[in-house]
PAKETOR-219266 format. One record per atom (N, C-alpha, C, CB): residue number from 0; atom name; x, y, z. Coordinates in steps of 0.05 Angstrom, whole numbers, plus 5000, padded with zeros to 4 digits. Atoms other than C-alpha are relative to their C-alpha. Glycine has a CB too. Layout:
residues N
+------+------+------+------+------+
: resi : name :    u :    v :    w :
+------+------+------+------+------+
:  NUM :   CA :    X :    Y :    Z :
...
+------+------+------+------+------+
This chain:
residues 147
+------+------+------+------+------+
: resi : name :    u :    v :    w :
+------+------+------+------+------+
:    0 :    N : 5012 : 5025 : 4990 :
:    0 :   CA : 1826 : 7851 : 3553 :
:    0 :    C : 5022 : 4980 : 5005 :
:    0 :   CB : 4978 : 4990 : 4981 :
:    1 :    N : 4980 : 5020 : 4993 :
:    1 :   CA : 1865 : 7795 : 3586 :
:    1 :    C : 4993 : 4974 : 4987 :
:    1 :   CB : 5002 : 4997 : 5031 :
:    2 :    N : 5004 : 5025 : 5013 :
:    2 :   CA : 1874 : 7730 : 3550 :
:    2 :    C : 4991 : 4979 : 5021 :
:    2 :   CB : 5025 : 4990 : 4985 :
:    3 :    N : 5009 : 5020 : 4980 :
:    3 :   CA : 1838 : 7670 : 3584 :
:    3 :    C : 5022 : 4984 : 5012 :
:    3 :   CB : 4980 : 4982 : 4986 :
:    4 :    N : 4979 : 5016 : 4988 :
:    4 :   CA : 1903 : 7632 : 3593 :
:    4 :    C : 5015 : 5015 : 5022 :
:    4 :   CB : 5020 : 4991 : 4978 :
:    5 :    N : 4987 : 4984 : 4979 :
:    5 :   CA : 1932 : 7689 : 3634 :
:    5 :    C : 4983 : 5001 : 5026 :
:    5 :   CB : 5005 : 5029 : 4990 :
:    6 :    N : 5017 : 4999 : 4976 :
:    6 :   CA : 1871 : 7691 : 3680 :
:    6 :    C : 5003 : 4974 : 5016 :
:    6 :   CB : 4970 : 5002 : 4991 :
:    7 :    N : 4996 : 5025 : 4986 :
:    7 :   CA : 1881 : 7618 : 3698 :
:    7 :    C : 5026 : 5000 : 5016 :
:    7 :   CB : 5001 : 4976 : 4980 :
:    8 :    N : 4974 : 4999 : 4986 :
:    8 :   CA : 1954 : 7631 : 3717 :
:    8 :    C : 4998 : 5018 : 5025 :
:    8 :   CB : 5022 : 5009 : 4982 :
:    9 :    N : 5003 : 4982 : 4977 :
:    9 :   CA : 1934 : 7688 : 3763 :
:    9 :    C : 4983 : 4987 : 5022 :
:    9 :   CB : 4987 : 5026 : 4991 :
:   10 :    N : 5017 : 5013 : 4981 :
:   10 :   CA : 1881 : 7646 : 3797 :
:   10 :    C : 5014 : 4977 : 5015 :
:   10 :   CB : 4974 : 4990 : 4987 :
:   11 :    N : 4988 : 5023 : 4988 :
:   11 :   CA : 1925 : 7586 : 3811 :
:   11 :    C : 5017 : 5006 : 5025 :
:   11 :   CB : 5018 : 4987 : 4980 :
:   12 :    N : 4984 : 4995 : 4975 :
:   12 :   CA : 1974 : 7617 : 3861 :
:   12 :    C : 4981 : 5004 : 5024 :
:   12 :   CB : 5017 : 5025 : 4997 :
:   13 :    N : 5019 : 4996 : 4978 :
:   13 :   CA : 1914 : 7638 : 3903 :
:   13 :    C : 4989 : 4973 : 5010 :
:   13 :   CB : 4977 : 5018 : 4992 :
:   14 :    N : 5011 : 5027 : 4992 :
:   14 :   CA : 1886 : 7567 : 3902 :
:   14 :    C : 5022 : 4984 : 5014 :
:   14 :   CB : 4991 : 4985 : 4975 :
:   15 :    N : 4978 : 5015 : 4987 :
:   15 :   CA : 1954 : 7538 : 3920 :
:   15 :    C : 5005 : 5011 : 5028 :
:   15 :   CB : 5026 : 5002 : 4984 :
:   16 :    N : 4995 : 4987 : 4974 :
:   16 :   CA : 1961 : 7588 : 3977 :
:   16 :    C : 4978 : 4991 : 5020 :
:   16 :   CB : 5000 : 5030 : 4997 :
:   17 :    N : 5022 : 5008 : 4982 :
:   17 :   CA : 1893 : 7566 : 4005 :
:   17 :    C : 5000 : 4970 : 5007 :
:   17 :   CB : 4974 : 5007 : 4987 :
:   18 :    N : 4999 : 5029 : 4995 :
:   18 :   CA : 1909 : 7491 : 4002 :
:   18 :    C : 5007 : 4993 : 5029 :
:   18 :   CB : 5019 : 4987 : 4981 :
:   19 :    N : 4994 : 5007 : 4972 :
:   19 :   CA : 1942 : 7489 : 4071 :
:   19 :    C : 4977 : 5008 : 5019 :
:   19 :   CB : 5025 : 5014 : 5009 :
:   20 :    N : 5023 : 4992 : 4984 :
:   20 :   CA : 1883 : 7527 : 4101 :
:   20 :    C : 4977 : 4980 : 4998 :
:   20 :   CB : 4990 : 5029 : 4993 :
:   21 :    N : 5021 : 5019 : 5005 :
:   21 :   CA : 1833 : 7480 : 4069 :
:   21 :    C : 5007 : 4973 : 5014 :
:   21 :   CB : 4997 : 4996 : 4970 :
:   22 :    N : 4992 : 5025 : 4987 :
:   22 :   CA : 1873 : 7420 : 4094 :
:   22 :    C : 4998 : 5002 : 5030 :
:   22 :   CB : 5029 : 4992 : 4992 :
:   23 :    N : 5002 : 4996 : 4971 :
:   23 :   CA : 1877 : 7448 : 4164 :
:   23 :    C : 4971 : 4999 : 5010 :
:   23 :   CB : 5013 : 5027 : 5009 :
:   24 :    N : 5028 : 5000 : 4992 :
:   24 :   CA : 1802 : 7461 : 4167 :
:   24 :    C : 4989 : 4971 : 4997 :
:   24 :   CB : 4984 : 5019 : 4982 :
:   25 :    N : 5010 : 5027 : 5004 :
:   25 :   CA : 1787 : 7391 : 4139 :
:   25 :    C : 5009 : 4981 : 5021 :
:   25 :   CB : 5008 : 4990 : 4972 :
:   26 :    N : 4989 : 5018 : 4979 :
:   26 :   CA : 1833 : 7355 : 4187 :
:   26 :    C : 4988 : 5006 : 5027 :
:   26 :   CB : 5030 : 5001 : 5001 :
:   27 :    N : 5011 : 4992 : 4974 :
:   27 :   CA : 1809 : 7395 : 4246 :
:   27 :    C : 4970 : 4993 : 5002 :
:   27 :   CB : 5004 : 5030 : 5004 :
:   28 :    N : 5029 : 5006 : 5001 :
:   28 :   CA : 1736 : 7387 : 4225 :
:   28 :    C : 4995 : 4970 : 5004 :
:   28 :   CB : 4988 : 5008 : 4974 :
:   29 :    N : 5003 : 5029 : 4996 :
:   29 :   CA : 1745 : 7311 : 4221 :
:   29 :    C : 5004 : 4993 : 5029 :
:   29 :   CB : 5019 : 4985 : 4982 :
:   30 :    N : 4994 : 5006 : 4972 :
:   30 :   CA : 1775 : 7310 : 4291 :
:   30 :    C : 4977 : 5010 : 5018 :
:   30 :   CB : 5026 : 5013 : 5009 :
:   31 :    N : 5022 : 4989 : 4984 :
:   31 :   CA : 1720 : 7355 : 4320 :
:   31 :    C : 4975 : 4985 : 4997 :
:   31 :   CB : 4996 : 5029 : 4993 :
:   32 :    N : 5025 : 5015 : 5004 :
:   32 :   CA : 1663 : 7318 : 4288 :
:   32 :    C : 5001 : 4972 : 5012 :
:   32 :   CB : 4995 : 4998 : 4970 :
:   33 :    N : 4996 : 5026 : 4988 :
:   33 :   CA : 1692 : 7252 : 4311 :
:   33 :    C : 4996 : 5002 : 5031 :
:   33 :   CB : 5027 : 4988 : 4994 :
:   34 :    N : 5003 : 4996 : 4971 :
:   34 :   CA : 1695 : 7278 : 4383 :
:   34 :    C : 4971 : 5005 : 5007 :
:   34 :   CB : 5017 : 5024 : 5010 :
:   35 :    N : 5029 : 4995 : 4995 :
:   35 :   CA : 1623 : 7303 : 4379 :
:   35 :    C : 4984 : 4974 : 4997 :
:   35 :   CB : 4989 : 5021 : 4980 :
:   36 :    N : 5014 : 5025 : 5005 :
:   36 :   CA : 1599 : 7237 : 4350 :
:   36 :    C : 5005 : 4981 : 5024 :
:   36 :   CB : 5009 : 4987 : 4974 :
:   37 :    N : 4994 : 5017 : 4977 :
:   37 :   CA : 1635 : 7200 : 4406 :
:   37 :    C : 4984 : 5008 : 5025 :
:   37 :   CB : 5030 : 5001 : 5007 :
:   38 :    N : 5016 : 4990 : 4978 :
:   38 :   CA : 1600 : 7244 : 4457 :
:   38 :    C : 4971 : 4992 : 4998 :
:   38 :   CB : 5002 : 5031 : 5002 :
:   39 :    N : 5028 : 5008 : 5003 :
:   39 :   CA : 1531 : 7229 : 4428 :
:   39 :    C : 4997 : 4970 : 5002 :
:   39 :   CB : 4990 : 5010 : 4972 :
:   40 :    N : 5001 : 5029 : 4995 :
:   40 :   CA : 1547 : 7155 : 4428 :
:   40 :    C : 5002 : 4993 : 5029 :
:   40 :   CB : 5022 : 4985 : 4984 :
:   41 :    N : 4996 : 5005 : 4971 :
:   41 :   CA : 1571 : 7158 : 4500 :
:   41 :    C : 4977 : 5008 : 5017 :
:   41 :   CB : 5024 : 5014 : 5009 :
:   42 :    N : 5023 : 4989 : 4985 :
:   42 :   CA : 1511 : 7198 : 4524 :
:   42 :    C : 4977 : 5006 : 4982 :
:   42 :   CB : 5009 : 5025 : 5016 :
:   43 :    N : 5022 : 4995 : 5019 :
:   43 :   CA : 1453 : 7188 : 4476 :
:   43 :    C : 4975 : 5011 : 5014 :
:   43 :   CB : 4993 : 4974 : 4985 :
:   44 :    N : 5025 : 4989 : 4989 :
:   44 :   CA : 1389 : 7226 : 4487 :
:   44 :    C : 4977 : 4982 : 4991 :
:   44 :   CB : 4995 : 5030 : 4991 :
:   45 :    N : 5023 : 5016 : 5008 :
:   45 :   CA : 1326 : 7182 : 4488 :
:   45 :    C : 4981 : 5017 : 4982 :
:   45 :   CB : 4985 : 4990 : 5025 :
:   46 :    N : 5019 : 4987 : 5018 :
:   46 :   CA : 1273 : 7199 : 4435 :
:   46 :    C : 4981 : 5017 : 5017 :
:   46 :   CB : 4985 : 4980 : 4983 :
:   47 :    N : 5019 : 4982 : 4986 :
:   47 :   CA : 1231 : 7258 : 4458 :
:   47 :    C : 5012 : 5014 : 5025 :
:   47 :   CB : 4977 : 4985 : 5008 :
:   48 :    N : 4987 : 4987 : 4977 :
:   48 :   CA : 1280 : 7278 : 4513 :
:   48 :    C : 5017 : 5024 : 4992 :
:   48 :   CB : 5017 : 4979 : 5015 :
:   49 :    N : 4983 : 4977 : 5005 :
:   49 :   CA : 1319 : 7342 : 4519 :
:   49 :    C : 5028 : 4990 : 4992 :
:   49 :   CB : 5001 : 5019 : 5025 :
:   50 :    N : 4973 : 5009 : 5010 :
:   50 :   CA : 1385 : 7334 : 4480 :
:   50 :    C : 5023 : 5012 : 5016 :
:   50 :   CB : 5003 : 5007 : 4970 :
:   51 :    N : 4980 : 4989 : 4982 :
:   51 :   CA : 1432 : 7348 : 4538 :
:   51 :    C : 5028 : 4998 : 4989 :
:   51 :   CB : 4998 : 4987 : 5027 :
:   52 :    N : 4973 : 5004 : 5011 :
:   52 :   CA : 1493 : 7320 : 4503 :
:   52 :    C : 5006 : 5021 : 4979 :
:   52 :   CB : 5003 : 4972 : 4988 :
:   53 :    N : 4996 : 4980 : 5021 :
:   53 :   CA : 1485 : 7366 : 4443 :
:   53 :    C : 5003 : 5027 : 5012 :
:   53 :   CB : 4977 : 4999 : 4979 :
:   54 :    N : 4998 : 4974 : 4986 :
:   54 :   CA : 1474 : 7425 : 4489 :
:   54 :    C : 5028 : 5002 : 5013 :
:   54 :   CB : 4978 : 5003 : 5021 :
:   55 :    N : 4974 : 4999 : 4987 :
:   55 :   CA : 1536 : 7407 : 4529 :
:   55 :    C : 5023 : 5003 : 4980 :
:   55 :   CB : 5004 : 4974 : 5016 :
:   56 :    N : 4979 : 4998 : 5021 :
:   56 :   CA : 1579 : 7398 : 4466 :
:   56 :    C : 5001 : 5028 : 4990 :
:   56 :   CB : 4994 : 4980 : 4977 :
:   57 :    N : 5000 : 4973 : 5011 :
:   57 :   CA : 1557 : 7465 : 4439 :
:   57 :    C : 5010 : 5021 : 5020 :
:   57 :   CB : 4971 : 5008 : 4991 :
:   58 :    N : 4990 : 4982 : 4979 :
:   58 :   CA : 1569 : 7501 : 4505 :
:   58 :    C : 5030 : 4997 : 5004 :
:   58 :   CB : 4985 : 4996 : 5026 :
:   59 :    N : 4971 : 5004 : 4996 :
:   59 :   CA : 1637 : 7469 : 4515 :
:   59 :    C : 5016 : 5010 : 4976 :
:   59 :   CB : 5005 : 4970 : 5005 :
:   60 :    N : 4986 : 4990 : 5024 :
:   60 :   CA : 1658 : 7483 : 4443 :
:   60 :    C : 5000 : 5030 : 4998 :
:   60 :   CB : 4987 : 4988 : 4975 :
:   61 :    N : 5000 : 4971 : 5001 :
:   61 :   CA : 1636 : 7555 : 4447 :
:   61 :    C : 5018 : 5012 : 5022 :
:   61 :   CB : 4971 : 5010 : 5004 :
:   62 :    N : 4982 : 4990 : 4979 :
:   62 :   CA : 1673 : 7565 : 4513 :
:   62 :    C : 5029 : 4997 : 4990 :
:   62 :   CB : 4996 : 4984 : 5026 :
:   63 :    N : 4973 : 5004 : 5010 :
:   63 :   CA : 1735 : 7536 : 4480 :
:   63 :    C : 5007 : 5020 : 4978 :
:   63 :   CB : 5004 : 4971 : 4989 :
:   64 :    N : 4996 : 4980 : 5021 :
:   64 :   CA : 1726 : 7583 : 4421 :
:   64 :    C : 5006 : 5027 : 5013 :
:   64 :   CB : 4975 : 5002 : 4981 :
:   65 :    N : 4994 : 4975 : 4986 :
:   65 :   CA : 1724 : 7642 : 4470 :
:   65 :    C : 5028 : 5001 : 5010 :
:   65 :   CB : 4980 : 5003 : 5023 :
:   66 :    N : 4972 : 5001 : 4990 :
:   66 :   CA : 1789 : 7620 : 4502 :
:   66 :    C : 5020 : 5002 : 4977 :
:   66 :   CB : 5005 : 4974 : 5016 :
:   67 :    N : 4982 : 5000 : 5023 :
:   67 :   CA : 1823 : 7606 : 4435 :
:   67 :    C : 5002 : 5027 : 4987 :
:   67 :   CB : 4991 : 4979 : 4980 :
:   68 :    N : 4999 : 4974 : 5014 :
:   68 :   CA : 1804 : 7672 : 4403 :
:   68 :    C : 5014 : 5022 : 5016 :
:   68 :   CB : 4972 : 5009 : 4993 :
:   69 :    N : 4985 : 4980 : 4983 :
:   69 :   CA : 1829 : 7713 : 4462 :
:   69 :    C : 5030 : 4995 : 4998 :
:   69 :   CB : 4991 : 4999 : 5030 :
:   70 :    N : 4972 : 5007 : 5000 :
:   70 :   CA : 1895 : 7676 : 4462 :
:   70 :    C : 5013 : 5007 : 4973 :
:   70 :   CB : 5004 : 4970 : 5005 :
:   71 :    N : 4987 : 4996 : 5027 :
:   71 :   CA : 1908 : 7679 : 4386 :
:   71 :    C : 4996 : 5028 : 4989 :
:   71 :   CB : 4990 : 4980 : 4981 :
:   72 :    N : 5003 : 4973 : 5011 :
:   72 :   CA : 1882 : 7750 : 4375 :
:   72 :    C : 5010 : 5022 : 5018 :
:   72 :   CB : 4971 : 5004 : 4994 :
:   73 :    N : 4993 : 4978 : 4981 :
:   73 :   CA : 1900 : 7788 : 4438 :
:   73 :    C : 5025 : 4994 : 5016 :
:   73 :   CB : 4978 : 5004 : 5019 :
:   74 :    N : 4978 : 5006 : 4983 :
:   74 :   CA : 1956 : 7751 : 4473 :
:   74 :    C : 5026 : 4994 : 4985 :
:   74 :   CB : 4993 : 4976 : 5018 :
:   75 :    N : 4976 : 5007 : 5014 :
:   75 :   CA : 2004 : 7721 : 4424 :
:   75 :    C : 4994 : 4996 : 4970 :
:   75 :   CB : 5013 : 4975 : 5012 :
:   76 :    N : 5002 : 5004 : 5029 :
:   76 :   CA : 2017 : 7715 : 4350 :
:   76 :    C : 5001 : 4970 : 4996 :
:   76 :   CB : 5022 : 5015 : 4985 :
:   77 :    N : 5001 : 5029 : 5005 :
:   77 :   CA : 1998 : 7645 : 4328 :
:   77 :    C : 5007 : 4995 : 4971 :
:   77 :   CB : 4972 : 4989 : 5007 :
:   78 :    N : 4995 : 5009 : 5027 :
:   78 :   CA : 2018 : 7606 : 4267 :
:   78 :    C : 4974 : 5005 : 4984 :
:   78 :   CB : 5008 : 4970 : 4999 :
:   79 :    N : 5024 : 4993 : 5016 :
:   79 :   CA : 1970 : 7625 : 4209 :
:   79 :    C : 4980 : 4977 : 4998 :
:   79 :   CB : 5009 : 5008 : 4973 :
:   80 :    N : 5019 : 5022 : 5002 :
:   80 :   CA : 1940 : 7555 : 4210 :
:   80 :    C : 4987 : 4992 : 5026 :
:   80 :   CB : 5015 : 4976 : 4988 :
:   81 :    N : 5012 : 5007 : 4974 :
:   81 :   CA : 1922 : 7553 : 4284 :
:   81 :    C : 4970 : 5006 : 5000 :
:   81 :   CB : 5014 : 5016 : 5023 :
:   82 :    N : 5029 : 4993 : 4999 :
:   82 :   CA : 1856 : 7590 : 4277 :
:   82 :    C : 4984 : 4983 : 4981 :
:   82 :   CB : 4996 : 5029 : 4992 :
:   83 :    N : 5016 : 5017 : 5018 :
:   83 :   CA : 1833 : 7551 : 4215 :
:   83 :    C : 4998 : 4971 : 5011 :
:   83 :   CB : 5012 : 4999 : 4972 :
:   84 :    N : 5000 : 5028 : 4990 :
:   84 :   CA : 1853 : 7484 : 4247 :
:   84 :    C : 4983 : 4998 : 5025 :
:   84 :   CB : 5029 : 4991 : 5005 :
:   85 :    N : 5014 : 5003 : 4975 :
:   85 :   CA : 1829 : 7495 : 4318 :
:   85 :    C : 4972 : 5013 : 5000 :
:   85 :   CB : 5016 : 5012 : 5022 :
:   86 :    N : 5025 : 4985 : 4999 :
:   86 :   CA : 1775 : 7548 : 4310 :
:   86 :    C : 4979 : 4990 : 4981 :
:   86 :   CB : 5005 : 5029 : 4996 :
:   87 :    N : 5019 : 5008 : 5020 :
:   87 :   CA : 1741 : 7531 : 4245 :
:   87 :    C : 4998 : 4970 : 4998 :
:   87 :   CB : 5008 : 5012 : 4973 :
:   88 :    N : 5000 : 5028 : 5003 :
:   88 :   CA : 1762 : 7459 : 4241 :
:   88 :    C : 4990 : 4984 : 5024 :
:   88 :   CB : 5027 : 4991 : 4992 :
:   89 :    N : 5006 : 5016 : 4976 :
:   89 :   CA : 1764 : 7425 : 4309 :
:   89 :    C : 4974 : 5010 : 5014 :
:   89 :   CB : 5023 : 5000 : 5019 :
:   90 :    N : 5023 : 4990 : 4985 :
:   90 :   CA : 1715 : 7470 : 4346 :
:   90 :    C : 4975 : 5004 : 4983 :
:   90 :   CB : 5007 : 5026 : 5014 :
:   91 :    N : 5023 : 4999 : 5019 :
:   91 :   CA : 1671 : 7482 : 4285 :
:   91 :    C : 4988 : 4973 : 4995 :
:   91 :   CB : 5009 : 5013 : 4974 :
:   92 :    N : 5010 : 5027 : 5004 :
:   92 :   CA : 1666 : 7408 : 4274 :
:   92 :    C : 4988 : 4988 : 5026 :
:   92 :   CB : 5022 : 4982 : 4990 :
:   93 :    N : 5010 : 5010 : 4975 :
:   93 :   CA : 1655 : 7394 : 4348 :
:   93 :    C : 4972 : 5012 : 5007 :
:   93 :   CB : 5020 : 5007 : 5022 :
:   94 :    N : 5027 : 4988 : 4995 :
:   94 :   CA : 1598 : 7444 : 4357 :
:   94 :    C : 4982 : 4993 : 4978 :
:   94 :   CB : 5003 : 5032 : 5003 :
:   95 :    N : 5018 : 5010 : 5020 :
:   95 :   CA : 1536 : 7426 : 4320 :
:   95 :    C : 4973 : 5014 : 5001 :
:   95 :   CB : 4996 : 4970 : 5004 :
:   96 :    N : 5025 : 4986 : 5000 :
:   96 :   CA : 1483 : 7477 : 4309 :
:   96 :    C : 4980 : 4989 : 4980 :
:   96 :   CB : 5004 : 5030 : 4995 :
:   97 :    N : 5019 : 5013 : 5018 :
:   97 :   CA : 1453 : 7437 : 4252 :
:   97 :    C : 4986 : 4978 : 5015 :
:   97 :   CB : 5015 : 4988 : 4975 :
:   98 :    N : 5014 : 5021 : 4983 :
:   98 :   CA : 1439 : 7379 : 4300 :
:   98 :    C : 4981 : 5013 : 5020 :
:   98 :   CB : 5021 : 4983 : 5014 :
:   99 :    N : 5018 : 4985 : 4982 :
:   99 :   CA : 1410 : 7429 : 4349 :
:   99 :    C : 4974 : 5007 : 4985 :
:   99 :   CB : 5014 : 5027 : 5009 :
:  100 :    N : 5025 : 4993 : 5015 :
:  100 :   CA : 1361 : 7452 : 4295 :
:  100 :    C : 4983 : 4975 : 4994 :
:  100 :   CB : 5008 : 5014 : 4973 :
:  101 :    N : 5015 : 5025 : 5005 :
:  101 :   CA : 1342 : 7381 : 4277 :
:  101 :    C : 4988 : 4990 : 5026 :
:  101 :   CB : 5019 : 4978 : 4988 :
:  102 :    N : 5011 : 5008 : 4974 :
:  102 :   CA : 1333 : 7364 : 4351 :
:  102 :    C : 4975 : 5016 : 5007 :
:  102 :   CB : 5021 : 5003 : 5022 :
:  103 :    N : 5023 : 4983 : 4994 :
:  103 :   CA : 1287 : 7424 : 4360 :
:  103 :    C : 4976 : 4991 : 4983 :
:  103 :   CB : 5006 : 5030 : 4995 :
:  104 :    N : 5022 : 5008 : 5018 :
:  104 :   CA : 1246 : 7404 : 4299 :
:  104 :    C : 4988 : 4973 : 5008 :
:  104 :   CB : 5011 : 4998 : 4971 :
:  105 :    N : 5010 : 5027 : 4992 :
:  105 :   CA : 1242 : 7331 : 4321 :
:  105 :    C : 4984 : 5001 : 5026 :
:  105 :   CB : 5023 : 4981 : 5003 :
:  106 :    N : 5016 : 4997 : 4975 :
:  106 :   CA : 1219 : 7351 : 4391 :
:  106 :    C : 4973 : 5012 : 4995 :
:  106 :   CB : 5016 : 5017 : 5020 :
:  107 :    N : 5026 : 4986 : 5006 :
:  107 :   CA : 1166 : 7398 : 4364 :
:  107 :    C : 4982 : 4982 : 4984 :
:  107 :   CB : 5005 : 5026 : 4985 :
:  108 :    N : 5016 : 5018 : 5016 :
:  108 :   CA : 1142 : 7349 : 4311 :
:  108 :    C : 4990 : 4976 : 5015 :
:  108 :   CB : 5016 : 4991 : 4976 :
:  109 :    N : 5007 : 5024 : 4984 :
:  109 :   CA : 1141 : 7293 : 4363 :
:  109 :    C : 4981 : 5007 : 5023 :
:  109 :   CB : 5024 : 4988 : 5011 :
:  110 :    N : 5019 : 4992 : 4980 :
:  110 :   CA : 1093 : 7332 : 4407 :
:  110 :    C : 5013 : 5008 : 5027 :
:  110 :   CB : 4981 : 4978 : 5005 :
:  111 :    N : 4986 : 4993 : 4975 :
:  111 :   CA : 1146 : 7352 : 4459 :
:  111 :    C : 5006 : 5030 : 4999 :
:  111 :   CB : 5027 : 4984 : 5003 :
:  112 :    N : 4997 : 4972 : 5004 :
:  112 :   CA : 1134 : 7427 : 4454 :
:  112 :    C : 5017 : 5013 : 5022 :
:  112 :   CB : 4973 : 5013 : 5000 :
:  113 :    N : 4985 : 4987 : 4979 :
:  113 :   CA : 1162 : 7445 : 4522 :
:  113 :    C : 5030 : 4995 : 4997 :
:  113 :   CB : 4991 : 4990 : 5028 :
:  114 :    N : 4972 : 5007 : 5004 :
:  114 :   CA : 1228 : 7408 : 4510 :
:  114 :    C : 5011 : 5014 : 4975 :
:  114 :   CB : 5004 : 4969 : 4997 :
:  115 :    N : 4991 : 4987 : 5024 :
:  115 :   CA : 1232 : 7436 : 4439 :
:  115 :    C : 5004 : 5030 : 5004 :
:  115 :   CB : 4979 : 4995 : 4978 :
:  116 :    N : 4997 : 4972 : 4995 :
:  116 :   CA : 1220 : 7507 : 4461 :
:  116 :    C : 5024 : 5006 : 5019 :
:  116 :   CB : 4974 : 5012 : 5013 :
:  117 :    N : 4977 : 4996 : 4981 :
:  117 :   CA : 1270 : 7500 : 4519 :
:  117 :    C : 5026 : 4997 : 4985 :
:  117 :   CB : 4998 : 4979 : 5023 :
:  118 :    N : 4976 : 5004 : 5015 :
:  118 :   CA : 1322 : 7473 : 4471 :
:  118 :    C : 5005 : 5023 : 4981 :
:  118 :   CB : 4999 : 4973 : 4984 :
:  119 :    N : 4998 : 4978 : 5019 :
:  119 :   CA : 1308 : 7527 : 4420 :
:  119 :    C : 5011 : 5025 : 5013 :
:  119 :   CB : 4972 : 5007 : 4989 :
:  120 :    N : 4991 : 4976 : 4986 :
:  120 :   CA : 1321 : 7582 : 4471 :
:  120 :    C : 5026 : 4995 : 5015 :
:  120 :   CB : 4979 : 5009 : 5020 :
:  121 :    N : 4977 : 5005 : 4983 :
:  121 :   CA : 1372 : 7549 : 4517 :
:  121 :    C : 5026 : 4998 : 4985 :
:  121 :   CB : 4996 : 4975 : 5017 :
:  122 :    N : 4975 : 5005 : 5014 :
:  122 :   CA : 1423 : 7529 : 4465 :
:  122 :    C : 5014 : 5025 : 4991 :
:  122 :   CB : 4995 : 4983 : 4975 :
:  123 :    N : 4985 : 4975 : 5007 :
:  123 :   CA : 1439 : 7597 : 4434 :
:  123 :    C : 5007 : 5018 : 5023 :
:  123 :   CB : 4984 : 5015 : 4979 :
:  124 :    N : 4994 : 4983 : 4977 :
:  124 :   CA : 1434 : 7633 : 4500 :
:  124 :    C : 5024 : 4989 : 5016 :
:  124 :   CB : 4975 : 5001 : 5019 :
:  125 :    N : 4978 : 5013 : 4985 :
:  125 :   CA : 1480 : 7583 : 4535 :
:  125 :    C : 5026 : 5002 : 4984 :
:  125 :   CB : 4994 : 4971 : 5006 :
:  126 :    N : 4975 : 4999 : 5017 :
:  126 :   CA : 1529 : 7582 : 4476 :
:  126 :    C : 5012 : 5028 : 5000 :
:  126 :   CB : 4993 : 4992 : 4971 :
:  127 :    N : 4990 : 4973 : 4999 :
:  127 :   CA : 1534 : 7658 : 4474 :
:  127 :    C : 5011 : 5007 : 5027 :
:  127 :   CB : 4978 : 5020 : 4992 :
:  128 :    N : 4990 : 4995 : 4973 :
:  128 :   CA : 1542 : 7661 : 4549 :
:  128 :    C : 5027 : 4986 : 5004 :
:  128 :   CB : 4979 : 4991 : 5021 :
:  129 :    N : 4975 : 5015 : 4997 :
:  129 :   CA : 1597 : 7609 : 4545 :
:  129 :    C : 5023 : 5014 : 4986 :
:  129 :   CB : 4997 : 4971 : 4989 :
:  130 :    N : 4979 : 4986 : 5014 :
:  130 :   CA : 1636 : 7647 : 4493 :
:  130 :    C : 5008 : 5025 : 5015 :
:  130 :   CB : 4991 : 5008 : 4971 :
:  131 :    N : 4995 : 4975 : 4986 :
:  131 :   CA : 1630 : 7713 : 4531 :
:  131 :    C : 5015 : 4994 : 5026 :
:  131 :   CB : 4975 : 5015 : 5005 :
:  132 :    N : 4988 : 5006 : 4974 :
:  132 :   CA : 1646 : 7682 : 4599 :
:  132 :    C : 5028 : 4990 : 4997 :
:  132 :   CB : 4983 : 4980 : 5015 :
:  133 :    N : 4973 : 5011 : 5004 :
:  133 :   CA : 1705 : 7642 : 4574 :
:  133 :    C : 5020 : 5021 : 4990 :
:  133 :   CB : 4999 : 4977 : 4980 :
:  134 :    N : 4982 : 4979 : 5010 :
:  134 :   CA : 1734 : 7701 : 4536 :
:  134 :    C : 5007 : 5020 : 5022 :
:  134 :   CB : 4987 : 5015 : 4976 :
:  135 :    N : 4995 : 4981 : 4978 :
:  135 :   CA : 1726 : 7748 : 4596 :
:  135 :    C : 5018 : 4987 : 5021 :
:  135 :   CB : 4973 : 5009 : 5013 :
:  136 :    N : 4983 : 5013 : 4980 :
:  136 :   CA : 1756 : 7697 : 4644 :
:  136 :    C : 5028 : 4997 : 4990 :
:  136 :   CB : 4988 : 4972 : 5007 :
:  137 :    N : 4973 : 5003 : 5012 :
:  137 :   CA : 1814 : 7684 : 4597 :
:  137 :    C : 5015 : 5027 : 5001 :
:  137 :   CB : 4999 : 4990 : 4971 :
:  138 :    N : 4987 : 4973 : 4998 :
:  138 :   CA : 1828 : 7759 : 4593 :
:  138 :    C : 5009 : 5006 : 5028 :
:  138 :   CB : 4981 : 5022 : 4989 :
:  139 :    N : 4993 : 4995 : 4972 :
:  139 :   CA : 1826 : 7765 : 4669 :
:  139 :    C : 5024 : 4984 : 5009 :
:  139 :   CB : 4976 : 4994 : 5018 :
:  140 :    N : 4978 : 5018 : 4991 :
:  140 :   CA : 1873 : 7706 : 4680 :
:  140 :    C : 5026 : 5009 : 4986 :
:  140 :   CB : 4994 : 4971 : 4992 :
:  141 :    N : 4976 : 4993 : 5015 :
:  141 :   CA : 1922 : 7729 : 4626 :
:  141 :    C : 5010 : 5028 : 5008 :
:  141 :   CB : 4995 : 4999 : 4971 :
:  142 :    N : 4991 : 4974 : 4991 :
:  142 :   CA : 1923 : 7801 : 4650 :
:  142 :    C : 5015 : 4998 : 5027 :
:  142 :   CB : 4975 : 5019 : 5004 :
:  143 :    N : 4986 : 5005 : 4974 :
:  143 :   CA : 1943 : 7777 : 4720 :
:  143 :    C : 5028 : 4989 : 4995 :
:  143 :   CB : 4984 : 4981 : 5018 :
:  144 :    N : 4974 : 5012 : 5005 :
:  144 :   CA : 2000 : 7737 : 4690 :
:  144 :    C : 5019 : 5018 : 4985 :
:  144 :   CB : 4996 : 4975 : 4984 :
:  145 :    N : 4984 : 4982 : 5017 :
:  145 :   CA : 2024 : 7791 : 4642 :
:  145 :    C : 4992 : 5029 : 5006 :
:  145 :   CB : 4998 : 4994 : 4970 :
:  146 :    N : 5008 : 4973 : 4994 :
:  146 :   CA : 2017 : 7859 : 4676 :
:  146 :    C : 5011 : 5021 : 4981 :
:  146 :   CB : 5008 : 5007 : 5028 :
+------+------+------+------+------+
């Protein structure tokens, strides 16, 4: 059996190794969430209306994730903190599927069933289409440049 004091020493290096990743995700998340908040302030959706800004943010963020993942996984070796900072942090903070869920609930609870159902279906379909399209387009562009 291992003494408890030895277990703590083994766990600490792992925690220290994860600190830069945690910091990258936190800093990126703050930047992405700030950008999303700015978008919702700049283009607010009236109560009961379709949340076009949130849809646009989610689609744009998912498209950017598609581009980023192709570049950092298929094209070039990136610094180990690029994916946590940009992918999980910035783009994860920018996209907002929790707000999407709240918007759908608010629309349905407010008696706007058509807008709520449209948002419920359109957001994940458009987001998935954006990731796929952006990734495929990025692959096509990069293949032409690097035969």
